[in-house]
N, C-alpha and C positions, 0 to 999 in steps of 0.2 A: 360614338359619333358616326363610325364607319358603318355600324349596323342600321342606324337610322337612315343613312344616306342610301345604302343598298335596298332597305325596305322601300323607301319613297320612290326608287326607280322602276319597281315592277310595272310591266306592262308598257313601259316606253317604247320598247322595240316594235310594238305592235301598231304604233301610230306614226302619222307624217311628221316630218321634220317641222321645226317652227318656221324655217324659211319658206317652205312648200305652203304651209297654211297661211303664212302672212302675205304671200302672193295671191292666193285663191280670194282672201276676204276681199281684197281691194278689186280683183277682178269681177268679182259678183257685183260689187256696189256699181262698176261700169255697166254691167249687162242689166241691172235694174234700171238705169238711166236709159239705155236704149229701148228698153221695153215700155218706157213712160214718154217717149218722144210724141209730141202733139200732132201726128200725121193723119189721123183717121176721123177727128171730130170736129173739124173746122168747116164752117159754112156749109154744113151738108145740104140745107135747103136749097143751094144753088143761089145765083146771082139774082140780086133785085135791081129793078130799073133805076131807083134812086140810091142804091148804096152796093158797090162793088167790093167792099171791104168788110171783113169782120175780124173780131180778136178773140183770144182765149187764154184762159187761166188753168194751168195743170198743178195740181198739188198732189203730192205722194209720201210715202214713208216707207224707207227700206230698214229691214233688220236682218243681219246676218251672223250666225254664231258657229263657232267650232270649239267644243269643250267650253271654257270659261272665256275664250276671246270671242270678241264681237265688234261689229262695225254697224252702227244704227244711227239714223237721222232723218230730218225732212228733206224733201226735194220740190223744187218749184221750177215751172217753166212758164214762160210767156210767149205768146205767138201772135202774128198777125198775118193775114191772108187776103189776097186779091184774086178775083176771078179773071182769067184771061179768056173771054168769050164763054160758051156754054159748056165745054168740056174739060177745061183746064184751069188749075189754080196754083198760084205761087205762094209759098209759106216761107216766112222767116221766124226763127225762134231763138230765144236765149234761155239759159238755165243755170242754176246754182243750187247744189246739193251740198248740204253740211252734215257731216257725220262725226260722231264719237267713236274713239277706239279704246275699248276697255278689256281687261282681262283680270283674273284671279290668279290661282297657282296652277300652272300647266307642268306636266310631266312628258316631255316630247324629245326626240333626238335633236342635238345641236349639230347641223350639217352646214357649213357656210360655203357656199359656191361662188360666192362674189370675191373672195380673197383667199389665199392659202395661209392658213392659221397653224402656228405651232402647237396644235393640240390634236391627239388621235380622234379622227371623226370617221363616221358619225358616233356620237356618244350620247348616252342619257343623261339629261339634264332636267333641272326645274327652272321654270322662268316665271317671274314675277313683276309686278309694278308697271304694267301698261296703263297709261294715262295719256292718250293723244287724241289727234282729231285729223280729219280728212275733209278736203272740200273738192269738188269736181264742177268745173265752171266751163261754159262754152256757148257756141252759137252755130246756127247752121241755116241752110236753104233747102227747101223741098219743092219738087214739082210733082203735082198729082193730076192724073188724067184718067180716063176711062177706056176699056178694051173689051173685046168680046172674041174668046178664043174657044173652039168646039169643046175641047177637054177640061177647060177651066170655067166655062160660062161665061157670063157677064160680070166683069170686076173692076175695081179701082186699083191703080198703080200707084206707087210713089218712088221716087228717086231723089237722091240728093246728096249733100256733103256737109259735114259738120266738123268743127275744130272743138277739141276739149283739152283742159288742163288739170290732171288729177294730182292733188299736191297732199302727201303724207307728211305730217307734222308730229314730232314726239312719238314716233313709231318705235318705241324703245322698251326693251325688257332688260331686267337683271337676270343673269343666269348663274347657277351652280351646278357644276358637273358631279353627277352622283354614282358614277361608277367608272372602272378603267383605271389606267396609270395615272390620270389627271384627276381623280377623285378629290373634291373639295374646292376645285380651281373656281373662282368666281370672276366676274366681269359684266359688261353690257354688250347687247347687240342692238342695233338701230337700222330700221329699214325705212326712215325718213327720206323722201326723194319727190321730185316733180317730174311727172311724165306727161308729154305732150304728144298729141295725136291728131292726125287728120283722118277722118272716118267716112268712107262713102257707105251710103246705104241704100237698100232696095227692099220695097215690099209690095204686098198685094192684100186687098181687102174686098169682102163680098158682103155688100150692106143690103139689108132687107128690113122693111118698113111694116109694121102691123098696128094700125090705128096712131095712137100717140107714141108707140114704142118703136125704137130702131135697133136692129141686131147686127153686129158687124165682127164676125170673125175675120182674123188678120194674121199675117206672118211677116217677120221682117228679118233682114240679114244685115249685120253691119260688121265692117272690117277695119279695126283701128290699124292705122300704119303710121310710122313703122313699129314693128314690135320692138320692145326695148328690153335690155339686160336689167336684172334685178341690182339694184344698188343698195350697199349696205355699209355699216361701220361697226367694228367689232373692237373691244378692248378687253385685256387680260393682263396677267403678270408679264411684266416686261414686253408687251406688244400693244400697238394701237394701229389697226388697219382699216382702210377704206377702199374699197373696190366696187366692181360691177361685173355681174357674170359675162356679159359681152367682152369686156376687156380681158376677162380671166379665162376666156376660152370654153366657158361652159353653158353657152346659150343665151337665147334672147326670148324667155318664155313670156313676158309680160305684154298684154294685149291680145288676148285671145279673139278669133272671129266669134261672133254672137248670133245665134238664131233664136228669136223670142216669137212666141205664138200667144195671142190675145184673143179676146172675145168681149167687145164693147157693148154695153147696155145703156141705151140712151133715152132719158125721158123727154121727148121733144118739146113739150109746153114750157119746161124749164131749160131747155139747152143744156142738160145735165148728163154726163157720161161717166159710167163707172166700168172700169176693165176688169170684169170678174175673171176672164180667161188668164190673163197675166198673173193674177195672184195664184191661181192654181197651178200653172204650168211653171212659174218662176219657183214655186216651192218644191215641185217635183223633179224637175229637170236639173237645176243648178247643182243640188247636192251629189247628182250622178255624174256630171261633167266635171265638177270641180271636186275632186276627192278630198276628204278630210274635213268637209264642212257638213255639220249636222242639219242645219236647217236654214231657209231663207224666205222671208216674209216680204212682199210687196203689196202695198195697198195704193192703189191710184184712181183719181178721178179729174174730170175736165168740165169746165164750164165756158160755153161760147157765148159771146155778146156782140 
């Protein structure tokens, strides 16, 4: 038994801890939402004499993996826009994103920063049994306008504020320590929590039209506030502890600033937009920013009516 445990732990020290990766999976799902906000594809044709309003539906799918751990699911947003004169428009939006949390057999360090656990840490461990869900819901307002700056050229800007609630449910794994003085120790570690943020955002886009097609590169910055501590619950032999990294003096890492870069392609006769840029940049950038994540896929499209 001891030989099997030691063999299964090989390579564990070269990987990020389960807590580190659990945080990053959730944060990338939030970043995918910011990248899918319906800011640049509403009422692009301008106000009409008989209709100053338009509406939109944004559908997306996000899939983020680290080893066998994953957070995947559909994302939906609805928006309504009203033109305010010729240069400005005000948009309101709501969104709901439903994700599944899944995992196979993971060999990673156990290193709990949300509570002081009577186990020597960090320590190699095996994790199994993840079968949870996550939901990101919220609403916001955005004001869009136009500007012309010499070094940026003519562009469209957007500024606004959103409220969101990211809820992690059954984010629980069974652990088995595979080396060290506590080898063979078992228990559960659970990162289920609800995180509320108010997030100001700011962005710029450069819209260009070619016949029936429209091309819009854009960049956005979102700042979730306040940053939160990671909440957790861990059980083991003779202990059952609940805590938070903020209260435990180990930081408030949850809720990173987010920069997203997109490139919308719109077929104007259908008022249909696909953000090819976000698919590429979220796949390339997120695994670099959030270490321990192997890949991130975001597919997003918007229909205006």
